[in-house]
N, C-alpha and C positions, 0 to 999 in steps of 0.2 A: 314065525309061523303061528305062535299062540295068539298074537294080537290080531292076525287075520281071521282066525277062527272065532275069536271073541267078537270081532267087528260084525261078523255075519250072524252069530248066535244071539247076541244081545237084543236086537230088535224082535227076533222071533220069540224069545222067552218073554220079553216085555209085553208083546201083543197077546201071547197066550195067557199070561197072568192077569192082564187087564180084562180080557174077555171072560175068563173064569170067575174073577172077582165080581164083575158086573152081574153075571148070571146068578151068583150066590146071593148078592144083595137084593136082586129082584125077587128071588124065591123067598128070602127072609121077609121082605117088605110085604109081599102078598100074604104070607102066613100070619104076620102080625096084624095086618089089616082085618083079616077074617076073625082073629081070636080076641081082639080088643074091642070092647063095646064102649061107646060114648065118645063124643067129639073131644072133650077136654082131656080124657085119658090118652087119646091118640096124639094130641098136641104135646102133652107132657112127655110121652115116650119118644116122640120125634125129636123134641129138643134135647133130651138126654142122649139119644143116639147121635144126633148131630154134633153135640159137644164132644162125645167120645171119638167120633171120626175126625174132628178138628185137631185133636191132639195125637191120635194114633196114626193117621196117614203120614205125616212128616217123619215120625219115628220109624215106621216100617220102611218107607222109601229110603230113608237115610241108612238103615241097616242093610238094605239090599243093594245100595250103591247107585240108585237111579237118580 
């Protein structure tokens, strides 16, 4: 019975987390874009955030079991 419930809930939770995470990153990106002046600074900040995402996304998904 638990596996049946898990089978139905896992896609729902995954979709919800994905949508909420996407919305959060869009808000953060728009806020950063408005508050950072200069093209070079935006490129450097983007590279730092991309590097952080490269390492943190597999760790978080591994911890959540996806």
